[in-house]
All heavy atoms as TSV, in Angstrom:
chain	resi	resn	atom	element	x	y	z
A	1	MET	N	N	8.041	-10.400	17.418
A	1	MET	CA	C	8.772	-9.247	16.783
A	1	MET	C	C	8.986	-9.571	15.357
A	1	MET	O	O	9.710	-10.499	14.979
A	1	MET	CB	C	10.107	-9.067	17.516
A	1	MET	CG	C	10.816	-7.863	17.039
A	1	MET	SD	S	12.304	-7.563	18.049
A	1	MET	CE	C	13.516	-7.783	16.827
A	2	GLY	N	N	8.474	-8.739	14.454
A	2	GLY	CA	C	8.587	-8.950	13.051
A	2	GLY	C	C	9.766	-8.172	12.500
A	2	GLY	O	O	10.403	-7.342	13.156
A	3	MET	N	N	10.131	-8.541	11.263
A	3	MET	CA	C	11.245	-7.872	10.611
A	3	MET	C	C	10.717	-6.840	9.728
A	3	MET	O	O	9.809	-7.111	8.886
A	3	MET	CB	C	12.101	-8.861	9.820
A	3	MET	CG	C	12.795	-9.944	10.678
A	3	MET	SD	S	13.635	-11.174	9.772
A	3	MET	CE	C	14.815	-10.209	8.823
A	4	ASN	N	N	11.189	-5.608	9.832
A	4	ASN	CA	C	10.745	-4.574	8.935
A	4	ASN	C	C	11.676	-4.514	7.651
A	4	ASN	O	O	12.609	-5.342	7.558
A	4	ASN	CB	C	10.723	-3.190	9.621
A	4	ASN	CG	C	12.037	-2.784	10.174
A	4	ASN	OD1	O	13.059	-3.426	10.009
A	4	ASN	ND2	N	12.074	-1.765	10.960
A	5	LYS	N	N	11.437	-3.526	6.809
A	5	LYS	CA	C	12.161	-3.463	5.542
A	5	LYS	C	C	13.657	-3.209	5.792
A	5	LYS	O	O	14.522	-3.794	5.120
A	5	LYS	CB	C	11.586	-2.387	4.650
A	5	LYS	CG	C	10.232	-2.722	4.115
A	5	LYS	CD	C	9.718	-1.640	3.205
A	5	LYS	CE	C	9.161	-0.508	4.147
A	5	LYS	NZ	N	8.416	0.476	3.359
A	6	ASN	N	N	13.961	-2.405	6.772
A	6	ASN	CA	C	15.385	-2.067	6.964
A	6	ASN	C	C	16.147	-3.272	7.532
A	6	ASN	O	O	17.291	-3.425	7.193
A	6	ASN	CB	C	15.491	-0.854	7.955
A	6	ASN	CG	C	15.042	0.423	7.303
A	6	ASN	OD1	O	15.179	0.609	6.115
A	6	ASN	ND2	N	14.610	1.321	8.141
A	7	THR	N	N	15.497	-4.088	8.351
A	7	THR	CA	C	16.176	-5.225	8.893
A	7	THR	C	C	16.435	-6.264	7.777
A	7	THR	O	O	17.518	-6.889	7.711
A	7	THR	CB	C	15.322	-5.886	10.025
A	7	THR	OG1	O	14.975	-4.949	10.959
A	7	THR	CG2	C	15.980	-7.076	10.643
A	8	ILE	N	N	15.469	-6.400	6.902
A	8	ILE	CA	C	15.591	-7.365	5.818
A	8	ILE	C	C	16.692	-6.845	4.837
A	8	ILE	O	O	17.563	-7.682	4.410
A	8	ILE	CB	C	14.275	-7.558	5.051
A	8	ILE	CG1	C	13.267	-8.269	5.918
A	8	ILE	CG2	C	14.481	-8.327	3.698
A	8	ILE	CD1	C	11.937	-8.297	5.436
A	9	LEU	N	N	16.779	-5.602	4.551
A	9	LEU	CA	C	17.807	-5.090	3.697
A	9	LEU	C	C	19.202	-5.226	4.384
A	9	LEU	O	O	20.199	-5.445	3.761
A	9	LEU	CB	C	17.566	-3.617	3.307
A	9	LEU	CG	C	16.513	-3.388	2.215
A	9	LEU	CD1	C	16.191	-1.920	2.072
A	9	LEU	CD2	C	17.009	-3.977	0.853
A	10	GLY	N	N	19.239	-5.028	5.658
A	10	GLY	CA	C	20.500	-5.239	6.437
A	10	GLY	C	C	20.999	-6.646	6.306
A	10	GLY	O	O	22.208	-6.929	6.095
A	11	TRP	N	N	20.120	-7.650	6.489
A	11	TRP	CA	C	20.501	-9.010	6.410
A	11	TRP	C	C	20.898	-9.374	4.991
A	11	TRP	O	O	21.884	-10.110	4.799
A	11	TRP	CB	C	19.347	-9.925	6.859
A	11	TRP	CG	C	19.312	-10.116	8.326
A	11	TRP	CD1	C	18.453	-9.541	9.188
A	11	TRP	CD2	C	20.264	-10.840	9.142
A	11	TRP	NE1	N	18.731	-9.904	10.445
A	11	TRP	CE2	C	19.824	-10.702	10.491
A	11	TRP	CE3	C	21.341	-11.658	8.852
A	11	TRP	CZ2	C	20.476	-11.329	11.508
A	11	TRP	CZ3	C	21.999	-12.266	9.894
A	11	TRP	CH2	C	21.589	-12.127	11.206
A	12	ALA	N	N	20.174	-8.819	3.985
A	12	ALA	CA	C	20.559	-9.093	2.595
A	12	ALA	C	C	21.914	-8.502	2.292
A	12	ALA	O	O	22.730	-9.101	1.596
A	12	ALA	CB	C	19.516	-8.497	1.688
A	13	THR	N	N	22.184	-7.332	2.802
A	13	THR	CA	C	23.509	-6.682	2.623
A	13	THR	C	C	24.596	-7.546	3.206
A	13	THR	O	O	25.688	-7.822	2.577
A	13	THR	CB	C	23.495	-5.286	3.192
A	13	THR	OG1	O	22.456	-4.496	2.651
A	13	THR	CG2	C	24.883	-4.629	2.987
A	14	LEU	N	N	24.378	-8.044	4.406
A	14	LEU	CA	C	25.412	-8.850	5.094
A	14	LEU	C	C	25.671	-10.147	4.293
A	14	LEU	O	O	26.839	-10.562	4.064
A	14	LEU	CB	C	24.966	-9.193	6.500
A	14	LEU	CG	C	25.907	-10.061	7.290
A	14	LEU	CD1	C	27.239	-9.262	7.573
A	14	LEU	CD2	C	25.291	-10.532	8.601
A	15	ILE	N	N	24.585	-10.814	3.887
A	15	ILE	CA	C	24.753	-12.032	3.121
A	15	ILE	C	C	25.455	-11.841	1.807
A	15	ILE	O	O	26.338	-12.601	1.469
A	15	ILE	CB	C	23.376	-12.729	2.940
A	15	ILE	CG1	C	22.800	-13.173	4.297
A	15	ILE	CG2	C	23.453	-13.859	1.934
A	15	ILE	CD1	C	21.399	-13.644	4.232
A	16	MET	N	N	25.133	-10.686	1.176
A	16	MET	CA	C	25.769	-10.475	-0.138
A	16	MET	C	C	27.280	-10.046	0.016
A	16	MET	O	O	28.079	-10.440	-0.798
A	16	MET	CB	C	25.003	-9.374	-0.916
A	16	MET	CG	C	23.623	-9.910	-1.362
A	16	MET	SD	S	22.863	-8.794	-2.490
A	16	MET	CE	C	23.641	-9.339	-3.997
A	17	ILE	N	N	27.576	-9.388	1.080
A	17	ILE	CA	C	29.016	-9.094	1.392
A	17	ILE	C	C	29.793	-10.328	1.627
A	17	ILE	O	O	30.851	-10.580	1.057
A	17	ILE	CB	C	29.126	-8.073	2.542
A	17	ILE	CG1	C	28.649	-6.688	2.122
A	17	ILE	CG2	C	30.558	-8.066	3.059
A	17	ILE	CD1	C	28.638	-5.763	3.260
A	18	VAL	N	N	29.219	-11.237	2.419
A	18	VAL	CA	C	29.888	-12.518	2.726
A	18	VAL	C	C	30.057	-13.328	1.403
A	18	VAL	O	O	31.179	-13.879	1.132
A	18	VAL	CB	C	29.156	-13.293	3.792
A	18	VAL	CG1	C	29.658	-14.715	3.942
A	18	VAL	CG2	C	29.219	-12.603	5.121
A	19	MET	N	N	29.018	-13.399	0.608
A	19	MET	CA	C	29.079	-14.208	-0.588
A	19	MET	C	C	30.085	-13.578	-1.597
A	19	MET	O	O	30.811	-14.303	-2.310
A	19	MET	CB	C	27.785	-14.305	-1.204
A	19	MET	CG	C	26.861	-15.321	-0.598
A	19	MET	SD	S	27.566	-16.974	-0.496
A	19	MET	CE	C	27.710	-17.367	-2.246
A	20	GLY	N	N	30.126	-12.229	-1.696
A	20	GLY	CA	C	31.052	-11.512	-2.585
A	20	GLY	C	C	32.447	-11.806	-2.229
A	20	GLY	O	O	33.290	-12.106	-3.048
A	21	LEU	N	N	32.759	-11.718	-0.907
A	21	LEU	CA	C	34.137	-11.963	-0.449
A	21	LEU	C	C	34.492	-13.382	-0.634
A	21	LEU	O	O	35.703	-13.744	-1.006
A	21	LEU	CB	C	34.301	-11.536	0.984
A	21	LEU	CG	C	34.218	-10.014	1.268
A	21	LEU	CD1	C	34.271	-9.724	2.784
A	21	LEU	CD2	C	35.251	-9.265	0.510
A	22	LEU	N	N	33.583	-14.285	-0.401
A	22	LEU	CA	C	33.875	-15.701	-0.642
A	22	LEU	C	C	34.171	-16.007	-2.124
A	22	LEU	O	O	35.067	-16.756	-2.454
A	22	LEU	CB	C	32.621	-16.536	-0.216
A	22	LEU	CG	C	32.839	-17.916	0.409
A	22	LEU	CD1	C	31.842	-18.108	1.514
A	22	LEU	CD2	C	32.738	-18.951	-0.634
A	23	LEU	N	N	33.365	-15.401	-3.012
A	23	LEU	CA	C	33.606	-15.674	-4.454
A	23	LEU	C	C	34.895	-15.047	-4.899
A	23	LEU	O	O	35.623	-15.640	-5.710
A	23	LEU	CB	C	32.421	-15.123	-5.301
A	23	LEU	CG	C	31.187	-15.899	-5.208
A	23	LEU	CD1	C	30.016	-15.113	-5.833
A	23	LEU	CD2	C	31.375	-17.200	-5.968
A	24	ILE	N	N	35.286	-13.855	-4.385
A	24	ILE	CA	C	36.526	-13.275	-4.766
A	24	ILE	C	C	37.680	-14.171	-4.245
A	24	ILE	O	O	38.678	-14.344	-4.924
A	24	ILE	CB	C	36.625	-11.848	-4.245
A	24	ILE	CG1	C	35.685	-10.952	-5.033
A	24	ILE	CG2	C	38.054	-11.310	-4.355
A	24	ILE	CD1	C	35.534	-9.512	-4.429
A	25	GLY	N	N	37.535	-14.619	-3.016
A	25	GLY	CA	C	38.572	-15.477	-2.425
A	25	GLY	C	C	38.641	-16.789	-3.225
A	25	GLY	O	O	39.810	-17.288	-3.471
A	26	MET	N	N	37.515	-17.399	-3.657
A	26	MET	CA	C	37.629	-18.602	-4.518
A	26	MET	C	C	38.308	-18.279	-5.824
A	26	MET	O	O	39.143	-19.104	-6.315
A	26	MET	CB	C	36.247	-19.140	-4.751
A	26	MET	CG	C	35.666	-19.935	-3.606
A	26	MET	SD	S	34.053	-20.563	-3.938
A	26	MET	CE	C	34.339	-21.623	-5.300
A	27	GLY	N	N	37.993	-17.142	-6.433
A	27	GLY	CA	C	38.658	-16.834	-7.667
A	27	GLY	C	C	40.158	-16.539	-7.539
A	27	GLY	O	O	40.945	-16.881	-8.432
A	28	ALA	N	N	40.587	-16.080	-6.361
A	28	ALA	CA	C	41.975	-15.744	-6.163
A	28	ALA	C	C	42.787	-16.974	-5.718
A	28	ALA	O	O	43.900	-17.149	-6.177
A	28	ALA	CB	C	42.131	-14.628	-5.116
A	29	PHE	N	N	42.197	-17.854	-4.894
A	29	PHE	CA	C	43.008	-18.901	-4.302
A	29	PHE	C	C	42.674	-20.290	-4.772
A	29	PHE	O	O	43.535	-21.145	-4.837
A	29	PHE	CB	C	42.830	-18.874	-2.783
A	29	PHE	CG	C	43.394	-17.570	-2.166
A	29	PHE	CD1	C	42.486	-16.748	-1.551
A	29	PHE	CD2	C	44.680	-17.213	-2.218
A	29	PHE	CE1	C	42.894	-15.536	-0.971
A	29	PHE	CE2	C	45.197	-16.064	-1.679
A	29	PHE	CZ	C	44.228	-15.254	-1.045
A	30	ARG	N	N	41.420	-20.509	-5.219
A	30	ARG	CA	C	41.038	-21.868	-5.598
A	30	ARG	C	C	41.256	-22.145	-7.090
A	30	ARG	O	O	41.789	-23.164	-7.473
A	30	ARG	CB	C	39.592	-22.097	-5.218
A	30	ARG	CG	C	38.990	-23.397	-5.646
A	30	ARG	CD	C	39.429	-24.516	-4.744
A	30	ARG	NE	N	38.668	-25.717	-5.063
A	30	ARG	CZ	C	39.149	-26.783	-5.703
A	30	ARG	NH1	N	40.394	-26.737	-6.069
A	30	ARG	NH2	N	38.464	-27.815	-5.945
A	31	TYR	N	N	40.767	-21.218	-7.893
A	31	TYR	CA	C	40.858	-21.419	-9.353
A	31	TYR	C	C	41.878	-20.444	-9.927
A	31	TYR	O	O	41.702	-19.261	-9.912
A	31	TYR	CB	C	39.480	-21.158	-9.979
A	31	TYR	CG	C	38.472	-22.147	-9.498
A	31	TYR	CD1	C	37.483	-21.733	-8.628
A	31	TYR	CD2	C	38.439	-23.480	-9.928
A	31	TYR	CE1	C	36.475	-22.625	-8.102
A	31	TYR	CE2	C	37.523	-24.343	-9.498
A	31	TYR	CZ	C	36.521	-23.905	-8.571
A	31	TYR	OH	O	35.585	-24.759	-8.108
A	32	ARG	N	N	42.973	-20.938	-10.403
A	32	ARG	CA	C	44.060	-20.045	-10.859
A	32	ARG	C	C	44.075	-19.836	-12.373
A	32	ARG	O	O	44.935	-19.211	-12.933
A	32	ARG	CB	C	45.401	-20.583	-10.416
A	32	ARG	CG	C	45.532	-20.633	-8.923
A	32	ARG	CD	C	46.980	-20.544	-8.522
A	32	ARG	NE	N	47.073	-20.553	-7.047
A	32	ARG	CZ	C	47.185	-19.442	-6.321
A	32	ARG	NH1	N	47.201	-18.244	-6.890
A	32	ARG	NH2	N	47.294	-19.539	-5.007
A	33	ASP	N	N	43.071	-20.447	-13.066
A	33	ASP	CA	C	43.032	-20.276	-14.529
A	33	ASP	C	C	42.017	-19.223	-14.852
A	33	ASP	O	O	41.675	-18.348	-14.015
A	33	ASP	CB	C	42.769	-21.567	-15.209
A	33	ASP	CG	C	41.583	-22.286	-14.678
A	33	ASP	OD1	O	41.068	-21.896	-13.591
A	33	ASP	OD2	O	41.073	-23.332	-15.240
A	34	VAL	N	N	41.399	-19.288	-16.046
A	34	VAL	CA	C	40.473	-18.271	-16.518
A	34	VAL	C	C	39.177	-18.212	-15.708
A	34	VAL	O	O	38.568	-17.173	-15.512
A	34	VAL	CB	C	40.151	-18.557	-17.988
A	34	VAL	CG1	C	39.182	-17.552	-18.521
A	34	VAL	CG2	C	41.396	-18.484	-18.813
A	35	SER	N	N	38.780	-19.345	-15.154
A	35	SER	CA	C	37.559	-19.392	-14.347
A	35	SER	C	C	37.673	-18.554	-13.065
A	35	SER	O	O	36.659	-18.102	-12.513
A	35	SER	CB	C	37.130	-20.815	-14.007
A	35	SER	OG	O	38.176	-21.459	-13.254
A	36	GLY	N	N	38.890	-18.394	-12.591
A	36	GLY	CA	C	39.113	-17.525	-11.419
A	36	GLY	C	C	38.728	-16.117	-11.637
A	36	GLY	O	O	38.209	-15.429	-10.767
A	37	TRP	N	N	38.965	-15.610	-12.885
A	37	TRP	CA	C	38.530	-14.264	-13.202
A	37	TRP	C	C	37.051	-14.147	-13.230
A	37	TRP	O	O	36.463	-13.080	-12.778
A	37	TRP	CB	C	39.060	-13.861	-14.645
A	37	TRP	CG	C	40.571	-13.653	-14.604
A	37	TRP	CD1	C	41.500	-14.550	-15.037
A	37	TRP	CD2	C	41.253	-12.531	-14.227
A	37	TRP	NE1	N	42.775	-14.049	-14.851
A	37	TRP	CE2	C	42.635	-12.765	-14.313
A	37	TRP	CE3	C	40.868	-11.317	-13.720
A	37	TRP	CZ2	C	43.598	-11.812	-14.036
A	37	TRP	CZ3	C	41.810	-10.304	-13.417
A	37	TRP	CH2	C	43.138	-10.608	-13.579
A	38	GLY	N	N	36.358	-15.184	-13.651
A	38	GLY	CA	C	34.871	-15.123	-13.564
A	38	GLY	C	C	34.324	-15.109	-12.191
A	38	GLY	O	O	33.414	-14.385	-11.896
A	39	PHE	N	N	34.918	-15.925	-11.266
A	39	PHE	CA	C	34.512	-15.957	-9.909
A	39	PHE	C	C	34.735	-14.579	-9.327
A	39	PHE	O	O	33.872	-14.092	-8.549
A	39	PHE	CB	C	35.231	-17.022	-9.142
A	39	PHE	CG	C	34.575	-18.411	-9.167
A	39	PHE	CD1	C	35.084	-19.366	-10.088
A	39	PHE	CD2	C	33.527	-18.717	-8.381
A	39	PHE	CE1	C	34.452	-20.600	-10.140
A	39	PHE	CE2	C	32.892	-19.944	-8.394
A	39	PHE	CZ	C	33.393	-20.876	-9.304
A	40	ALA	N	N	35.891	-14.025	-9.575
A	40	ALA	CA	C	36.152	-12.725	-8.994
A	40	ALA	C	C	35.256	-11.636	-9.521
A	40	ALA	O	O	34.816	-10.719	-8.768
A	40	ALA	CB	C	37.666	-12.329	-9.313
A	41	ALA	N	N	34.902	-11.714	-10.770
A	41	ALA	CA	C	34.020	-10.682	-11.375
A	41	ALA	C	C	32.638	-10.802	-10.760
A	41	ALA	O	O	31.988	-9.785	-10.500
A	41	ALA	CB	C	33.951	-10.882	-12.871
A	42	VAL	N	N	32.137	-12.012	-10.597
A	42	VAL	CA	C	30.828	-12.195	-9.942
A	42	VAL	C	C	30.874	-11.736	-8.481
A	42	VAL	O	O	29.914	-11.151	-7.968
A	42	VAL	CB	C	30.409	-13.669	-10.054
A	42	VAL	CG1	C	29.122	-13.953	-9.191
A	42	VAL	CG2	C	30.152	-14.037	-11.480
A	43	GLY	N	N	32.018	-11.956	-7.803
A	43	GLY	CA	C	32.130	-11.463	-6.433
A	43	GLY	C	C	32.107	-9.964	-6.357
A	43	GLY	O	O	31.428	-9.415	-5.435
A	44	VAL	N	N	32.773	-9.311	-7.269
A	44	VAL	CA	C	32.652	-7.814	-7.331
A	44	VAL	C	C	31.241	-7.365	-7.607
A	44	VAL	O	O	30.751	-6.364	-7.041
A	44	VAL	CB	C	33.656	-7.296	-8.388
A	44	VAL	CG1	C	33.444	-5.774	-8.602
A	44	VAL	CG2	C	35.026	-7.526	-7.952
A	45	GLY	N	N	30.504	-8.110	-8.420
A	45	GLY	CA	C	29.097	-7.776	-8.643
A	45	GLY	C	C	28.208	-7.935	-7.446
A	45	GLY	O	O	27.330	-7.102	-7.135
A	46	PHE	N	N	28.544	-8.952	-6.653
A	46	PHE	CA	C	27.840	-9.141	-5.397
A	46	PHE	C	C	28.089	-7.948	-4.467
A	46	PHE	O	O	27.202	-7.450	-3.780
A	46	PHE	CB	C	28.258	-10.427	-4.722
A	46	PHE	CG	C	27.389	-11.607	-5.027
A	46	PHE	CD1	C	27.495	-12.356	-6.165
A	46	PHE	CD2	C	26.278	-11.919	-4.194
A	46	PHE	CE1	C	26.708	-13.425	-6.440
A	46	PHE	CE2	C	25.458	-12.966	-4.397
A	46	PHE	CZ	C	25.663	-13.717	-5.566
A	47	LEU	N	N	29.352	-7.508	-4.408
A	47	LEU	CA	C	29.698	-6.367	-3.577
A	47	LEU	C	C	29.001	-5.069	-4.013
A	47	LEU	O	O	28.527	-4.235	-3.202
A	47	LEU	CB	C	31.210	-6.190	-3.462
A	47	LEU	CG	C	31.900	-7.272	-2.710
A	47	LEU	CD1	C	33.490	-6.943	-2.758
A	47	LEU	CD2	C	31.476	-7.447	-1.314
A	48	ALA	N	N	28.884	-4.926	-5.325
A	48	ALA	CA	C	28.150	-3.740	-5.848
A	48	ALA	C	C	26.693	-3.798	-5.471
A	48	ALA	O	O	26.133	-2.758	-5.122
A	48	ALA	CB	C	28.319	-3.701	-7.355
A	49	ASN	N	N	26.131	-4.953	-5.571
A	49	ASN	CA	C	24.666	-5.067	-5.176
A	49	ASN	C	C	24.500	-4.867	-3.711
A	49	ASN	O	O	23.493	-4.257	-3.259
A	49	ASN	CB	C	24.108	-6.464	-5.528
A	49	ASN	CG	C	23.826	-6.577	-7.023
A	49	ASN	OD1	O	23.548	-5.558	-7.716
A	49	ASN	ND2	N	23.852	-7.764	-7.556
A	50	ALA	N	N	25.440	-5.302	-2.892
A	50	ALA	CA	C	25.391	-5.107	-1.431
A	50	ALA	C	C	25.459	-3.625	-1.145
A	50	ALA	O	O	24.823	-3.080	-0.240
A	50	ALA	CB	C	26.447	-5.863	-0.723
A	51	TRP	N	N	26.269	-2.874	-1.927
A	51	TRP	CA	C	26.412	-1.447	-1.699
A	51	TRP	C	C	25.086	-0.735	-2.017
A	51	TRP	O	O	24.680	0.110	-1.329
A	51	TRP	CB	C	27.533	-0.946	-2.598
A	51	TRP	CG	C	27.836	0.520	-2.475
A	51	TRP	CD1	C	27.657	1.375	-1.393
A	51	TRP	CD2	C	28.350	1.373	-3.458
A	51	TRP	NE1	N	28.015	2.608	-1.686
A	51	TRP	CE2	C	28.514	2.685	-2.950
A	51	TRP	CE3	C	28.776	1.101	-4.792
A	51	TRP	CZ2	C	29.019	3.696	-3.670
A	51	TRP	CZ3	C	29.323	2.190	-5.500
A	51	TRP	CH2	C	29.431	3.433	-4.939
A	52	VAL	N	N	24.431	-1.169	-3.071
A	52	VAL	CA	C	23.116	-0.611	-3.420
A	52	VAL	C	C	22.098	-0.924	-2.286
A	52	VAL	O	O	21.326	-0.032	-1.907
A	52	VAL	CB	C	22.625	-1.125	-4.782
A	52	VAL	CG1	C	21.216	-0.743	-5.037
A	52	VAL	CG2	C	23.549	-0.652	-5.873
A	53	PHE	N	N	22.015	-2.142	-1.806
A	53	PHE	CA	C	21.132	-2.447	-0.694
A	53	PHE	C	C	21.403	-1.646	0.522
A	53	PHE	O	O	20.477	-1.203	1.190
A	53	PHE	CB	C	21.209	-3.968	-0.405
A	53	PHE	CG	C	20.437	-4.860	-1.349
A	53	PHE	CD1	C	20.527	-6.227	-1.217
A	53	PHE	CD2	C	19.690	-4.392	-2.397
A	53	PHE	CE1	C	19.885	-7.101	-2.038
A	53	PHE	CE2	C	19.088	-5.209	-3.275
A	53	PHE	CZ	C	19.171	-6.584	-3.077
A	54	SER	N	N	22.684	-1.462	0.825
A	54	SER	CA	C	23.029	-0.678	1.988
A	54	SER	C	C	22.547	0.781	1.834
A	54	SER	O	O	22.122	1.401	2.783
A	54	SER	CB	C	24.507	-0.707	2.163
A	54	SER	OG	O	24.919	0.015	3.254
A	55	SER	N	N	22.705	1.320	0.647
A	55	SER	CA	C	22.279	2.685	0.468
A	55	SER	C	C	20.761	2.851	0.455
A	55	SER	O	O	20.258	3.917	0.710
A	55	SER	CB	C	22.888	3.207	-0.850
A	55	SER	OG	O	22.332	2.608	-1.980
A	56	LEU	N	N	20.023	1.789	0.071
A	56	LEU	CA	C	18.598	1.872	0.106
A	56	LEU	C	C	18.006	1.682	1.538
A	56	LEU	O	O	16.796	1.881	1.714
A	56	LEU	CB	C	17.985	0.775	-0.785
A	56	LEU	CG	C	18.142	0.982	-2.313
A	56	LEU	CD1	C	17.606	-0.263	-3.044
A	56	LEU	CD2	C	17.275	2.190	-2.695
A	57	LYS	N	N	18.778	1.323	2.437
A	57	LYS	CA	C	18.269	0.818	3.744
A	57	LYS	C	C	17.422	1.957	4.410
A	57	LYS	O	O	16.374	1.610	5.033
A	57	LYS	CB	C	19.447	0.396	4.674
A	57	LYS	CG	C	18.983	-0.503	5.769
A	57	LYS	CD	C	20.092	-1.293	6.376
A	57	LYS	CE	C	21.237	-0.449	6.817
A	57	LYS	NZ	N	22.239	-1.177	7.637
A	58	GLY	N	N	17.750	3.117	4.387
A	58	GLY	CA	C	16.990	4.177	5.099
A	58	GLY	C	C	15.932	4.857	4.243
A	58	GLY	O	O	15.206	5.621	4.685
A	59	ARG	N	N	15.905	4.559	2.919
A	59	ARG	CA	C	15.046	5.312	2.006
A	59	ARG	C	C	13.780	4.605	1.685
A	59	ARG	O	O	12.851	5.208	1.081
A	59	ARG	CB	C	15.854	5.552	0.673
A	59	ARG	CG	C	17.110	6.346	0.980
A	59	ARG	CD	C	17.757	6.694	-0.365
A	59	ARG	NE	N	19.108	7.237	-0.132
A	59	ARG	CZ	C	19.348	8.525	0.145
A	59	ARG	NH1	N	18.281	9.388	0.246
A	59	ARG	NH2	N	20.580	8.957	0.255
A	60	LEU	N	N	13.634	3.327	1.973
A	60	LEU	CA	C	12.349	2.645	1.617
A	60	LEU	C	C	11.369	2.730	2.690
A	60	LEU	O	O	11.620	2.741	3.865
A	60	LEU	CB	C	12.682	1.202	1.310
A	60	LEU	CG	C	13.402	0.978	-0.024
A	60	LEU	CD1	C	13.643	-0.594	-0.206
A	60	LEU	CD2	C	12.599	1.473	-1.242
């Protein structure tokens, strides 16, 4: 059983959501100085990309 485009986009969305939440959590709890803002900003970017992948899932 092979993976089609929608399955791959679903897995990519899931991985990016997990990484985005992990980066936001690291920015909030691990690094309390200026670097925490950078981790949180990158985490929000990951969540935005996951949203795009999720919206593309049925259209490709």
